[in-house]
N, C-alpha and C positions, 0 to 999 in steps of 0.2 A: 335600741331605736325606737322612735314614734310612730304607734303602727298610721300609716294611711287611711284615709278615707276619701276614698276614690266609688265613684258611680261606673258602675259596667255594663256597656254598650248589651245589648241583644246578641248581636253578632258574635258579639268576644266568650258570652255564654256556649252557646251554639258550639262556636269552635273549638271549644274546650272541653267540651263534651263528647263530640264528633271524633278530635286526633288528641287522647292523651302523649302529655310530653312533648306537645308547641307551646309556643310563647301563650296561646290561650287559657291552655291547661294549667300551665306555671302561676297564670295571676289566679283561677280560680283554686291551684293549689295554695297560693299564696290565703286566699282568705279562709279554707280550713284552719292551717296554720294560725292564723290570727294576727296575720302581719298586714293583711288589708283588712277594712270592714267596707263593704257594699255598702253606700250610698243609695236608698231607695224609698221610691214610693206606692201607694197605692197603685195606680198605673203599671208602672214600668213592674209591679210585682204580674199585675192580670197580663203586659204584655209577655214578661217571661212565661207565664203558665200558657199561654195561647202558640205560640210560637213553638215551643219546644215539643205539644203533644202533636204539631204537626207529621202527616205521615211521611210526607219525603223525606224528614229526614231520618228516620227509624231508628229512633232513640229510646232506649229502653224506660217500661213505665218506672219500674224502682228505680233509676237513677235521677230522674225525672223529679218524684216524687222525696227524694233523698236531697237533691237541691234545691225544691220549692220549700223544704221544711226548716233548711240550712239558713235560706234568703232570712226565714222570720227573726233570726237571732242578730240581725244584722242592725244596720240603722237606717230607722224609721223616721223617712223628715217629714212635714210640711210642706212644701214647695209655694211661695209666691208665683202669681203667673205673671208671664214677662211679653208683652208684645214684641214678635219676631216673625220673620217668614223666610222660608229656608228651601233647601232641595228636598227634604221630606219634613215636612209640618210633625208628625208623630212625634221627629227625635226633639221634637223641643222639652216634651217632661223630661228628660236627661241632663239638658240645661239647666230649665227649674229646679232639679235635685242638686247638683253639682250648685247651683250658686245658696243653695242652704246652707253650705260645710267651707269653713274655712277655706281650705284648700282647692277648693272649684276644679276639678278634675274628672277629666270624662276619660277613661276606657274605651276605645275601639277599633274597632278594623275597618272602618268605614271613613276615612276622616274628610273625604267628598261634603259628606252629611252635616257639617258641621262648619262651615265658609266661618271666617273671621268676623263677618260681620252680623250676624247671629249668635255671637258666643257670649256677650256680655264681661268679657273678662275671663270666663272659663276656658281652662288651660285643655286642650286635646291629646291624648296622645297613644299611642300605639299598643297592644300587647308585646310586644319585641321591647319598647322602650321604658314601661314597666317594669320588665325583667329587669332590664338594665337598672332603674333605678333602685329596686327592691336588694339587686345586690345577690350574694349564692346564701 
């Protein structure tokens, strides 16, 4: 089976670290197992770093550092900026990163943040759909 190269939205990372065994955690497990390569750029890494350290999530600092360290071994891309507007302009970075790889896939728990008009042909799936595509 060919490894998937997918962009993982920050909400999936947070959910995966907060809820072991849930669909988002299974997506992160697939990254650790080498079944998914996380596609990211410097802006996505900065967002992960910022959001994961927010006190309201009460995430273990060692778990955050381990995750962030693991991201560096994934697929760093240099996306081309695209003109678009959407519900959350900050989500544009995920679309741009997805467009930098052939699979053009974003895994997110917030489908509403990625309406069709801003996707430029990018595919958006939920963590549950991602787990289904990965199989057992």
